N, C-alpha and C positions, 0 to 999 in steps of 0.2 A: 257801784257801777255809775259811770258818768252819764250825763245826758246824751252825749254823742254816741257812747257805747250802747245805751239803751235803744237809741234810734236805729243804730246799725243792726241790732238784734231783731228789731221789728220794723224793718224798712218798708217802703211803700209796696214793694212786691211781696213782702212777707217772707218768712223763712222757707227754705226749700222743702217741698213736700215729697217725700220718697214714694208715696202711694199714687202720685199724679205723674203720668208719663211726661217726659221733657217736651215732646212734640205738642202735647195738649197745653202745657203751660205757655209755650211759645205762641200758639194760635190764639189763646185767650188773653195774651199780654195787652194788646191795645184796648180791649174792653175793660180789663182791670185798671189800666192806667186812666181811662176816661172816668171810671167810677171813682177812683181815688181823687182825681182833680175836682170832680163835682162835689164830693164830700168835703174837700178842703175849702172850696168856695162857700159852701153852706155854713161851715164852722166859723168863717171869718166875720168880724164885726161889719155889719151892713154899711153904716155911714162912712167909716174910713175907707172901706173897699170901693164904695161909689165915688168918693173924692179921688182916690188913687186912679180909678178907671178913667175919670174925666181928665185928670192931668195927663195920663198916658196918652189918651186919645188926642188931646190938643198938641202934645209934643210930637206924636207920630204924623199928624196932619202938617205941622210945621216942617218936620223932616221931609215929608213928601214934596212940599213946595220948594225947599232948598235943593233937594235932589234934582227936581225938574229944572230949576234955573241953572244949577251948576253943571248939569249934564253928567250922566253916569254911564261909563262905557262898559262896566262889568267885564273888563278885559280878561281877567283870569278865568271867569266862567266860559268865555269863548275858547280859551286854550284847553280847558277841561273837555269841552264838547269836541274839539278837534282831536284830542287824544282818544276819546271814545270812538270817533269816526274812523280813526286810523286802525283801531283794534277791529271794529266791525267790518271794515273793507279790506283788511289784510295789507295795508300799506306800511311803510317804514315809520314807526312811531317817533324815533328820535331824529328823523330828517325833516319833520314838519316845521314850518314857520308860519305863524298866523298873526293877524292884526297889523296895523301900520308900523308896529315896533318890531316885527319879525320875531316874535317870542317863540321859543322852543318848548318841548316837553321836558320837564325836570323831575317828575315823580317816577317811582318804580312802575314796571309793567302791571303789577297787581292793581295799583291805583287807576291806571288807564282803563283796565277792565271794568272797574266800578263806574266809570264815566259813560259807558256805552248807552245806558238809558237816556242820557241827556240828548242823544241824537234822534230820539223818537218824536220830539216836538220841535216846533220852530223857536227861534231865538226870542221873539217878543213874548211868547208865553213863558219861556224858560226864565226870562228876567223876573217876571212876577213870581213864579214858583220858587226860584232861588231866594228872592228877597223875603217872601213869607216864610219859607223854610228856615232862613237864618234868624228871623224874629222869634220863631218857635224855639230854635236852638238857644237863643239868648235867654228866653224864659226858662229853659231847662237848665242852662248853666247857672242862672240865678238860684233856682231851686237847689241844685247840687251844692252851691256855695253856702247857702243857709244850712243845709244838712251837715256839711263839713264843719262849719263853725259852731253849730248847735245853738243858733240865735237867729231871730227872736223866738218867742213862744210859737208853737205850731199853728195856732189859730191866726197869728199875725203874718205868717210867711206868705200866704197868697197876696197880701197887700204889697209886701216887698217885691215879690216876683212881678206883679203888674207895674210897679214903679220902675223897676230896673228895665223891664222890657220897653216901656214907653220913653223913659228918660235916658236909658243907657245908649241909645243910638247916637248921642252927642259925644260920648267918649271917643276920642280919635281912633283907637284901634278898632272899635266896633263900627264906627262910621266908615272907615276905610275898608273893612271887611265887607260891609254891605255894598260899598261903591264898586269894589272889584269883583264881587261875587265869589269871594274866597271860601275855603272849607275850614278855616281856623276854628270856628265855633263848633263844628261837628267833631273835630279832633279833640278839642277841649272837653266836650261833653263825654266822649269815650274815656278819656284819661281820668277825669274827675269822678265819673261814675264808678270806675274800677277802684280808685283810691278811697272812695267812701263806702265800699262794700265791706262786710265783715271778713276778717282775716281767715275764718274757717271755711269760707265759700270755696269749693273745689275749683271753680272756674275763675277765681280772682286772678287777674293778670292777662286774661284773654283779650279784653278790649284794648289794653295797652299794647299788646303784641300786634293786634290788627292795626292800631294807629301807627305803630312803627313801620308796618308793612306798607302803609300809604305814604308816609312822609319821613321815615328814618329817625328824625330827631326825638320823637317820643320814646325811643329806645332808652334814653337816659332814665326814664322812670322805672324800667326794669332793674337798672343798677340801683336806684333808690330803694326799691323793694328788697333787693338782695342785702344791701348794707344796713337796712333796718331790721334784718332778721326774718323777713317773710320770704324764705327761700323757695317754698313751693310755688308761691305766686310769681316770683321772678322766673322760675323754670317754665311755668305755664306761659308767661309772656314771651320767653325765648322760643318756646315750641310754636306758639301762634305766629310769631314773626317768621320763623323758618317755614311754616306752612304757607304763608303768603308768597315767599320766594319760590317754593316748590310749585305752587299753582301757577305763578307767572312763568316759570320755566317750562311747565307742561303745555300751557296754552300759547305762549309767545317765546319760544326758545331763543331765537336770534336777538330779540329785544332784551331779554333777560341777560343774556351773555354780554351784550354791549353795555347795558346799564351798569352791571356790577363790576365790569372790568375796565370800563373807559369813562362813560358819561358821568358816573357818580363823582369822579375826581376832577371833572372839568368845571372849575368854578365860574368860568366865563359864561356858561349857559344860564347861571342863576342871576347874575347881575354884578355891578361894580360894588366893591366893598366900601368905597369911600363916600358914596352918596348919602345924603341925610335920610333917605328912605330906610337905610340900614341902621337899626338901633341896637346893635350888638356892641360888645367891647371892642371887637375888631374894627368896626366902623368908627368908633370913637378914637381909637389909636390912629387909624388911617387919616382922619381929619386933623388930629393934633399934629401929626408928622408931615402933613401935606403930601401924602403919597397914596398911590392906588394899591400898593402892596405893603401892608404893615409888617409882614414877616414875623421874625422872632419876637419882637416886643409884644405884639398882639397875642401870639401863641403862649408866651410865658405868662402874661396877665390872665388870659383865659384859663390856663391850667391852675394858676393860683386861686382864682375865684371859684373854679370848679371844686377844688379841694376844700376851700373855706366854706362855700355855700352848702355843699353836701354834709360837711362836718356840723354846721349849724342845724341842718335838717335832722341829722341823726341825734344830736344833743337834745333838740326839742322833743323828738319822738321818745327818747328815754327819760323825759322829764314829766310824763303824763301823770304820774302819781302825785306830783307836787304842784302842778300848774294847770289851771283851766285853759281850754283851747290849745293845749300843747300840740295835739295832733294836727290841728289846722295850721299852726305856725310851721310845723315840720313840712307839711305838704306845700304850703305857699313858698317856703324857702327853696324847696326843690324846683317848683315851677319857675320861680324867678331866676334861679341859677341856670336852668335850661335855656332860657332866651338870652341870658347874658353871654354865655360861652359859645353859643352857636356862631359860626363864621358869618352867617347872614341871618339877621332877625329883622325882617321888614316891620314897619310900624304896626301893621295889622296882626302880626304874630303876638303882640302884647295884649291880646284879649284876656290874658290871665289877670289883667287889672281888675276884672269883676270879682273873683274870690278874694283878691288882696284887699280891695276896698270894703267888701263885706266883713272881712276879719277886722280891719281897722275900725269900721263902724261899730262892731260889737264891743271892741275895747273902749271906744269913746262912750258908748251907751252905758257900759258898766261903770266907767269913771263918773259919768253924770249922775248915776244912781247912788253914789256914795254920800254920806252925810257932809253937809257944807263945811264942817270944821276940818275934814281931811280930804276934801275934794280938790283935785288938781286939774290942770288944763292940758296936760301933755298929749293925750291921745286924740283929743279933738283938734289940736293943732296939726298933729301928724296926719290925721285923716283929711283935714281940709287942704293941706299942702299937696298931698298925694292926689286927691281928687282934682285939684287945680292943674296939676301937671298933666294928667290924662285928658283934661278938657281943653288944654291950651293950644294944641296944634302948633306948638312952638317950633318944631323942626321945619315947618313949612313957611314960617315967617322970615327966617334968615335967607339971605341971597344964596340960591342953590341951582339956578338954571345953568345949563351948559357945564363948564368945568369949574364953576365957582365953588363947588364943594371942596376942591383941592386948595382953595385959597381963603378959607374962612379966617376972619380976624379972631383974636383971643376972646373978645366980648361975645362973639357969635358961637363959640364952642359949646358953652353950657346949654343954650336952647337947642342947638343942633343935636345934642346927645342927651336930651332930657330923660328919656326912659332908662338908659344905662345908669345915669346918676341916681334916679329914683330907685332902681333895682339894688344898687350898691348900698344906698341908705337903708332900704328895707332889710337887707341881710344884716347890717350893723344893728338896727333896731331889734331885730329878732334875737340876735345873740345877747344883747343887753337885757332883753326881757327874760330870756331863759335864765341868765345869770342872776338877775334880781329875784326872780321867783324861787329859784333853788336856795339862794341865800336867805330869803325871808322864811322859807320853810325849814331852815336848818339842815338842808340836804347837802351832800358832798358836791363840790363844784367841778369834779373831774369825772372821768369816764366811769360808767356803770354798766352792768349787764343789761341787755334789752329786757323790757318787761315780759314776764312769762305769761303765756296764754293757756287757759283751760280748754276743755273739749268744746266749749261753746264759742271759742275764738275771742273771748273777752279778756282783758288784762286782769291778772290776779294780783292780789295784794302781796307784796314782797316782804320778807322779814326785815325788821329794822336793822340798819347798818350799825356795826359796833366799831 
């Protein structure tokens, strides 16, 4: 049993207890979570934790100053609040236009229903609550990333969570998520929580289905579950998604009909493909071709990357018996593929940089721990360049005001599409790593059956290939 498998079998919530009613487990979940957090903090080395806390505090104070000086509109939070108000007051959800940019509602009716509580408080209080909530979600995403990767040791993870929460605000996708009051971190936590649960959990896939009901694109992870052999989890995700559509249809029938038959296919409601804000492959192709509608070339490239990226994810998943952290590479390949192939992937959608960076840091740490005679510098370079890319804010440095996105010079194309380039490089590195690990282990380099699971949901050792 690998470290990650052992952790999944004994996750923070513990195995499901059939003798405890589900409603009772739900009610006591916050208390159990707080108890687990307190225990983790007590187990962490005191001095490193104190140093990490001090660094995080200084970083967050610096962030608060920069945020105040730069001004933070939290424009997406205002749109969410308007959607919730439209539901609460029975007005036309998809006719609303708010803020000076006349932004419309773009999410399904089910999401708008979840935004109703934001109308119960004023905007000044909501700004503070959403910011603090996103910082808590960043800490949760860091914890889930460490769990996915199985690194570092348990007693050191609280230190890592504190550092990522404090220093991670300078990663451009996180910074922009906080600036706009976006829900990306909440969706990322739902998806990664589901993907790090044991495969035998009956409700695995539920959170992915709910995330897809809020923002559609997480539905790709149901496909990922399906093609990696976790059919029941994929079906649960599909059923949960269908449930969100049904709930929306029952509560907001007209809005539901309009969204699924008309507004979902109106790309002008989301934004322009060509602007540097869009860090998808479609945005990259649009800027290269100097057109607002990249058409067939972008579609063909996205389809090719979708097949290749998911193939790498499946290949890594099926290499778990030969390769440490194979499951983490598989999940991260799927995450990166999702944001690459989406027609619109705003810079803040790339909050998946957090688990990707944790995975690369784990590889760099393992590389550093090797004897000097065989130690190499590969992973530390890969980690450093990836971190630099997500800290660079490169797309905002190139001229992009007005229609300048349509006329970027060749030298400006790379910084304008820094995230798609990093994503493509990550998929290539993932494929090379799986290949090298399988070759080093003497394993076949071609397609193999998915790992078999026992009644406990953990991977069972397969018979040797002949």
